Structures are given as C-alpha cells and as structure tokens.
matplotlib code that plots the C-alpha trace (Angstrom):
import matplotlib.pyplot as plt

x = [-0.1, 1.5, 1.6, 2.3, 3.0, 2.0, 3.3, 0.7, 1.9, -1.4, 0.0, -1.1, -4.1, -4.0, -2.8, -5.7, -8.2, -6.6, -7.2, -10.6, -11.6, -10.1, -10.9, -7.8, -7.1, -3.4, -0.1, 1.0, -1.3, -1.3, -4.5, -4.6, -7.0, -7.7, -7.5, -10.7, -9.9, -11.6, -10.3, -9.4, -7.7, -6.1, -4.2, -2.9, 1.2, 4.7, 6.0, 8.9, 9.6, 8.1, 5.1, 4.0, 5.4, 2.6, 0.1, 0.1, 0.3, -2.7, -4.6, -3.5, -4.5, -8.5, -8.3, -12.1, -13.1, -13.9, -18.2, -17.5, -16.4, -19.3, -21.6, -20.2, -19.5, -23.3, -24.6, -22.6, -20.4, -17.0, -13.9, -11.6, -14.5, -14.8, -11.5, -11.0, -14.1, -13.0, -9.3, -11.0, -12.9, -9.9, -7.9, -11.0, -11.5, -14.7, -13.6, -17.1, -17.5, -14.1, -14.8, -17.9, -16.4, -13.2, -15.5, -17.4, -14.0, -13.1, -17.0, -17.0, -13.1, -12.3, -9.2, -7.8, -4.0, -4.3, -6.5, -4.4, -3.0, -7.1, -7.6, -5.0, -6.8, -10.1, -8.5, -6.6, -10.2, -11.7, -9.7, -10.0, -13.7, -13.4, -11.8, -13.9, -17.2, -20.2, -23.8, -24.2, -20.5, -18.6, -19.7, -16.6, -17.8, -16.8, -13.4, -12.3, -13.3, -11.2, -8.4, -8.9, -9.2, -5.1, -4.7, -6.3, -5.0, -3.0, 0.0, 0.1, 1.7, 3.9, 4.4, 0.8, -0.7, 2.1, 0.8, -2.7, -1.8, 0.4, -3.3, -5.4, -3.8, -4.4, -8.4, -9.0, -7.9, -9.3, -12.8, -11.7, -11.9, -8.1, -9.1, -9.6, -6.0, -4.6, -5.0, -3.1, -0.7, -0.4, -0.4, 1.9, 4.6, 4.1, 4.4, 7.9, 9.9, 12.7, 12.1, 15.7, 13.8, 15.8, 13.1, 10.2, 12.0, 12.3, 8.8, 7.8, 10.1, 8.1, 5.2, 7.1, 5.3, 1.7, 2.6, 3.8, 0.7, -2.1, -0.4, 1.8, -0.6, 3.0, 2.6, 6.1, 7.7, 5.4, 6.5, 10.5, 10.2, 8.4, 10.9, 13.5, 12.2, 11.9, 15.1, 18.6, 17.7, 14.2, 14.1, 14.7, 13.4, 9.5, 8.6, 10.2, 8.9, 5.3, 5.3, 5.9, 2.8, 0.5, 1.5, 0.4, -2.6, -4.1, -3.2, -4.4, -0.8, 1.9, -0.4, 1.3, 4.8, 3.2, 1.7, 4.9, 7.1, 4.3, 4.8, 8.4, 7.6, 5.5, 8.2, 11.0, 8.7, 10.1, 7.8, 4.1, 2.4, 5.0, 4.1, 0.6, 0.7, 2.2, -0.3, -3.1, -1.2, -1.2, -5.0, -6.1, -4.3, -5.5, -8.9, -8.7, -7.7, -11.8, -9.7, -12.2, -11.8, -8.0, -8.1, -10.1, -7.6, -5.3, -6.6, -6.8, -3.2, -2.8, -5.5, -3.4, -0.9, -2.9, -5.9, -7.2, -6.1, -9.6, -8.7, -7.9, -11.2, -12.8, -11.2, -12.1, -15.9, -15.6, -14.2, -16.0, -19.6, -20.3]
y = [0.1, 3.3, 5.9, 9.7, 11.1, 15.1, 16.9, 19.5, 22.1, 22.8, 26.2, 27.1, 27.6, 24.9, 22.7, 23.7, 22.8, 19.8, 18.8, 20.4, 18.4, 14.9, 15.9, 16.0, 17.5, 16.6, 16.7, 14.6, 13.3, 10.8, 10.1, 7.6, 8.4, 6.7, 8.4, 9.6, 11.9, 9.5, 8.2, 5.3, 5.2, 8.0, 8.1, 10.4, 10.2, 9.1, 6.0, 4.6, 3.7, 0.1, 1.3, 3.5, 0.9, -1.3, 1.0, 1.6, -1.4, -2.1, 0.6, -0.4, -4.3, -3.0, 0.0, 0.2, 3.6, 5.0, 5.3, 1.9, 0.5, 2.0, 0.8, -2.6, -2.0, -1.2, -4.5, -7.0, -5.9, -6.9, -6.2, -5.0, -2.6, -1.2, -1.2, 1.0, 3.5, 4.5, 4.7, 7.2, 8.8, 9.2, 11.4, 13.8, 14.3, 12.7, 10.8, 9.4, 7.6, 6.6, 4.6, 3.6, 1.8, 0.6, -1.4, -2.9, -4.5, -5.6, -6.9, -8.6, -10.3, -10.9, -12.8, -10.3, -10.6, -6.3, -6.5, -4.6, -2.3, -1.7, -1.1, 1.7, 3.1, 2.9, 4.5, 7.4, 8.4, 7.7, 10.5, 13.0, 12.6, 13.1, 16.5, 17.3, 19.8, 17.1, 17.6, 15.2, 14.9, 12.0, 9.3, 8.8, 5.4, 4.2, 6.6, 4.5, 1.2, 2.1, 2.4, -0.5, -2.8, -2.1, -2.1, -5.3, -7.4, -10.3, -10.2, -6.5, -4.2, -1.8, 0.7, 0.5, 1.2, 4.0, 6.0, 5.4, 7.1, 9.7, 10.6, 10.2, 12.5, 15.1, 13.8, 13.7, 17.6, 18.7, 17.2, 18.6, 15.0, 14.6, 11.6, 9.5, 9.2, 7.9, 4.1, 4.5, 6.0, 3.6, 0.6, 2.0, 2.7, -0.8, -2.2, -0.1, -0.1, -2.8, -1.3, -2.1, -0.2, 3.1, 4.8, 3.2, 4.5, 8.3, 7.8, 7.0, 9.6, 12.2, 10.7, 11.9, 14.9, 13.6, 10.7, 13.1, 15.0, 12.4, 9.3, 10.8, 13.7, 16.4, 19.1, 21.3, 17.8, 17.6, 21.7, 20.9, 17.4, 19.5, 22.5, 19.5, 17.6, 21.1, 21.4, 23.2, 27.1, 27.1, 29.6, 32.5, 30.7, 32.0, 28.3, 27.0, 29.9, 29.1, 25.2, 25.3, 27.9, 26.1, 23.0, 24.8, 26.2, 23.1, 21.3, 24.3, 24.4, 26.9, 29.9, 32.7, 31.5, 30.4, 33.7, 35.8, 33.2, 33.8, 37.5, 37.3, 34.6, 37.2, 39.8, 37.8, 36.3, 37.7, 36.7, 37.8, 33.7, 33.0, 36.1, 35.6, 32.3, 33.1, 36.2, 33.7, 31.4, 34.8, 36.0, 32.2, 32.4, 35.6, 34.5, 31.8, 34.9, 36.1, 39.3, 38.9, 42.3, 42.4, 38.2, 39.9, 43.0, 40.5, 38.6, 42.5, 42.8, 39.2, 39.7, 42.5, 40.4, 37.7, 39.2, 36.2, 33.9, 32.0, 30.6, 33.7, 34.9, 32.5, 33.4, 36.8, 36.2, 33.8, 36.0, 39.4, 36.9, 38.7]
z = [-0.1, -0.9, 1.5, 1.7, 5.0, 6.3, 9.1, 10.0, 13.0, 15.3, 15.7, 11.8, 10.7, 8.3, 10.9, 13.4, 11.1, 10.2, 14.0, 14.4, 11.8, 12.7, 16.8, 17.5, 20.8, 22.3, 20.7, 19.0, 17.3, 14.5, 12.1, 9.0, 6.4, 3.0, -0.5, -0.2, 3.2, 5.3, 8.9, 9.2, 12.5, 15.2, 18.3, 20.5, 22.2, 21.1, 23.3, 20.8, 17.0, 17.7, 19.6, 16.7, 14.0, 15.7, 16.0, 11.9, 11.0, 13.4, 11.7, 8.2, 9.2, 9.4, 6.6, 7.4, 8.6, 11.3, 10.3, 9.0, 12.5, 14.2, 12.1, 12.7, 16.6, 16.3, 14.2, 16.3, 19.3, 19.3, 22.0, 19.4, 18.3, 21.5, 22.5, 19.4, 19.5, 23.5, 22.1, 19.3, 22.1, 24.6, 21.8, 21.2, 24.9, 25.1, 27.9, 29.2, 26.0, 26.2, 29.4, 28.5, 25.6, 26.9, 29.7, 27.3, 25.3, 29.2, 29.2, 25.9, 26.2, 29.5, 29.2, 26.7, 27.0, 26.3, 29.6, 31.8, 29.5, 28.7, 32.6, 32.3, 29.6, 31.1, 34.5, 32.7, 30.7, 34.5, 36.2, 32.8, 32.9, 36.4, 36.3, 33.2, 33.4, 33.3, 34.1, 36.3, 37.3, 36.2, 39.1, 41.9, 42.0, 38.5, 39.0, 41.9, 40.3, 37.7, 40.1, 41.9, 39.0, 38.6, 42.4, 43.0, 39.9, 40.6, 40.5, 41.0, 38.5, 40.7, 38.0, 36.9, 40.5, 41.3, 38.2, 39.6, 43.0, 40.9, 38.8, 41.7, 43.3, 40.8, 40.9, 44.2, 45.1, 42.0, 43.3, 46.6, 47.8, 49.0, 51.3, 47.9, 47.3, 50.9, 50.2, 46.9, 47.9, 50.3, 48.0, 46.0, 48.8, 49.7, 46.6, 45.7, 49.0, 47.8, 44.2, 42.0, 39.4, 39.0, 37.0, 39.4, 42.3, 40.8, 40.0, 43.5, 45.2, 43.0, 45.7, 48.6, 49.2, 49.0, 50.9, 54.0, 52.9, 52.7, 54.5, 57.3, 57.4, 58.0, 56.0, 57.2, 55.9, 52.7, 51.8, 52.3, 50.1, 47.3, 47.7, 47.2, 44.4, 42.0, 39.8, 41.2, 41.6, 41.4, 44.0, 41.5, 38.0, 37.5, 36.3, 39.3, 41.8, 40.0, 39.8, 44.2, 44.2, 42.5, 44.4, 47.6, 46.0, 44.6, 48.9, 50.8, 52.4, 53.2, 51.2, 52.6, 51.0, 48.1, 47.4, 48.3, 45.9, 43.3, 43.1, 43.1, 39.9, 38.6, 38.5, 37.0, 34.1, 30.9, 28.9, 28.4, 28.6, 31.5, 33.3, 33.0, 33.6, 37.2, 37.6, 37.5, 40.5, 42.0, 41.3, 42.8, 45.6, 46.4, 46.0, 48.8, 50.9, 49.8, 47.8, 44.1, 43.6, 43.8, 42.1, 39.5, 38.9, 38.6, 35.7, 33.8, 34.0, 33.0, 30.0, 28.6, 28.3, 26.7, 25.4, 23.4, 26.1, 26.6, 29.8, 31.2, 30.1, 31.9, 35.3, 35.0, 34.6, 37.9, 40.0, 38.9, 38.6, 35.3]

ax = plt.figure().add_subplot(projection="3d")
ax.plot(x, y, z, "-o")
ax.set_aspect("equal")
plt.show()
C-alpha cells in the first residue's frame, strides 16, 4: 500500500483546521486516512518507534473507515471495535464515552491478554472524566472502580499502581476529596519499598510530598519535600516558583509563602505567556483569601498580556461573577 506522510503544525491555521476536523485535542496526534480523506484510525502520544509502527500496522490491517467500524460495532459488538472506539473517544476528549467503550471491551473479552493495558486506559479516561465539567458529574464510584481494577490485579503491577497514585492525587484534589488518594499512596509505597528499578524508584520519590501530606499528615515535611523535588535554582526561576506556588494552592498548604514566591515569579517572568501564567497563580491564591476584587484586577493584568486567552477570560468571569 502506498502511503503519503504529511506533518502539520497545530499552531498554524492549516494545522488547527485539520486537528479540529479529525477531533484531535492533544499533540502529538496521528491520523490515518484513505485516499478519500476518510479517517481509518487515530491515536495520540509517541512512546517509541516500535510502538508507533505497531499502531500503524494495526490501522493498516483493518483499513475500514471510522464510520464503518462504528456501524460494525452497532451490528455486532466486538472487544476489538469497542477498544478502538474507546481509544478514539479518548483522543477526541470525550472521556465518558471512552470509559464506556473501553469497559465494554473488557466485558466482551475478559481474558484478553491486553486486558491490563485496557484497564490502564479506562483509569486514565476516568480520571480525565472526573476532572472535566459534566452534568451530571462523572461518578466518583466509577473512578475508584477503575483505580481498584489496577491496584487489586493479580499479580499487581507496581508501575501501574504508582501511576494510579499519581493520577488519583490530581483527581482527588480537583474533586475536593483528598482522602480518596490515601489508600493508593499507601499501596504504591508498599509495592515499591524495595524496588531495584531506578525509574520506578524515581517515580516513587516524586510521590514523597503527597505521602507526607496525605498519609503521614505532616504538612511541614510535605512542603520541604516538595521544595527538594524541584530543580536546582528554582527559587530564582519564574517557572520553578510558579510550580511550587501552584502545588501549595492545589493542596491548600503553605499559602502565605506560596503567594509571596508567586509574586516574586511574577516579577521575574520575562515572556508575556510566562508572566500571565504566574499572575493567574497569584490571583488564585489571593482569591483564597477572599480578595476577589484584587484577584479580578490581577487577571485583567494577565489579559493585557494575553488578550485572546480563553482560560483567562473565564477566570475573569469567575472572579467578577459577570
């Protein structure tokens, strides 16, 4: 089969239009089309050349269009098509549909050797669904069920459990229920206590501040560990200062110092986008003190730097109530 590879930059008009047409919301994103420009397959992310070639070969092995795959699944549901549609929905940002289809894939073929990988995909989609705006909200019970499927697997996959702890921390904070992450942190640390895998040990170490905060309930130690985890020289780098301040904001700890350091980062930031980003962090911290008018004024300053930033526009509406 003859193939033509076309590379598009999503920061260009043509690239943006193409991404919208095929519903790719993350980069890098890859799309396989037939000569009639009908989508055959799409995926996001790049792990390594072998993985990319495997995905391409899988797409070429079933050159039916996405619409044909959907019709085929509706007429005769299969685990293969359910997994495909779930992956496609995830790449397009429809996380609830992704969870539904991927769960169907597991139910249709429970002994599939790829089952553990699909469980990870279900959990990642469930995390994003839980953190997105839905009416009604994505059920927390579905999120924890997806996490438990990985944590309770036999034999357990330490790397998978560490990922669960990492992602559940973000989801739990977003949901305002930090207690959700405690058991997963405990399990992750128990499974990796004696690991000889340097990469896994490094990932475990990145969880130390969260473990100190939510398992040990030692806020001062958590803050110190978070500082130690940052790159050398972070105290004079606007990105590092913002990263630390945002972590404090997310976890509602050390807020006075976080605001002080974020304001320092605001002054040090040189580019418009970097400064606007740090200003937003300061505004969030100010709003926590109840100073919504000051927070709104800060966002106005950020919008002067980034007038087309839709996130900042939404922030202004949130702080002004308009």
